[in-house]
C-alpha positions in Angstrom: -6.6 12.6 2.6 -5.0 14.0 -0.5 -6.7 15.1 -3.7 -5.1 12.4 -5.8 -6.5 9.7 -3.5 -10.0 11.3 -3.7 -9.9 11.1 -7.5 -8.4 7.7 -8.0 -10.4 5.5 -5.5 -13.8 4.4 -6.7 -14.2 1.6 -4.1 -17.1 1.6 -1.6 -16.2 2.1 1.1 -13.3 4.3 -0.1 -9.8 2.9 0.5 -7.7 4.4 3.3 -5.4 7.3 2.3 -1.6 6.8 2.3 -1.3 8.8 5.6 -4.0 6.8 7.4 -3.0 4.3 10.0 -4.8 1.5 8.2 -3.3 2.4 4.8 -2.4 -1.2 4.1 -6.1 -2.1 4.0 -6.4 -0.4 0.6 -7.2 -2.8 -2.3 -4.5 -4.3 -4.5 -4.7 -2.9 -8.1 -1.5 -4.6 -9.4 0.0 -7.7 -7.9 3.5 -9.0 -8.8 4.3 -11.8 -6.3 7.0 -13.1 -8.6 8.8 -9.8 -7.9 7.7 -9.5 -4.3 5.5 -6.3 -4.5 2.0 -5.1 -5.0 0.5 -1.7 -5.8 -2.4 -0.5 -3.6 -5.3 1.7 -4.7 -3.9 4.5 -2.6 -0.6 4.6 -4.4 1.4 2.6 -1.9 3.8 -0.1 -3.1 4.0 -2.9 -0.5 6.7 -5.5 -0.5 6.6 -9.1 0.7 9.0 -8.3 3.5 6.3 -5.8 4.8 8.2 -2.7 3.8 6.4 0.1 1.9 7.1 2.9 -0.5 4.6 5.7 -0.1 3.4 7.9 -3.0 5.4 10.9 -1.7 8.6 8.9 -1.8 8.9 8.1 1.9 10.1 4.6 2.8 8.5 2.5 5.6 11.0 -0.1 6.8 9.7 -3.7 7.2 7.7 -3.8 10.3 6.6 -7.4 10.9 8.8 -10.4 11.6 9.3 -12.7 8.7 8.7 -16.4 9.7 10.3 -19.3 7.9 8.8 -22.7 7.6 
């Protein structure tokens, strides 16, 4: 866990850190569905295609299949 995450998260239980395997379980603090992204408490930007932008600038490619109705 990084120091920034320790300071910013006030949730109980604390949200997972950006490097944790369950990082996507952090709470949404800003939601912009019209633009296709949300900001999580741990600093991760998640996109509707399941891609992620981590706080350190690393990019996680979409990792779940998108289904169409």
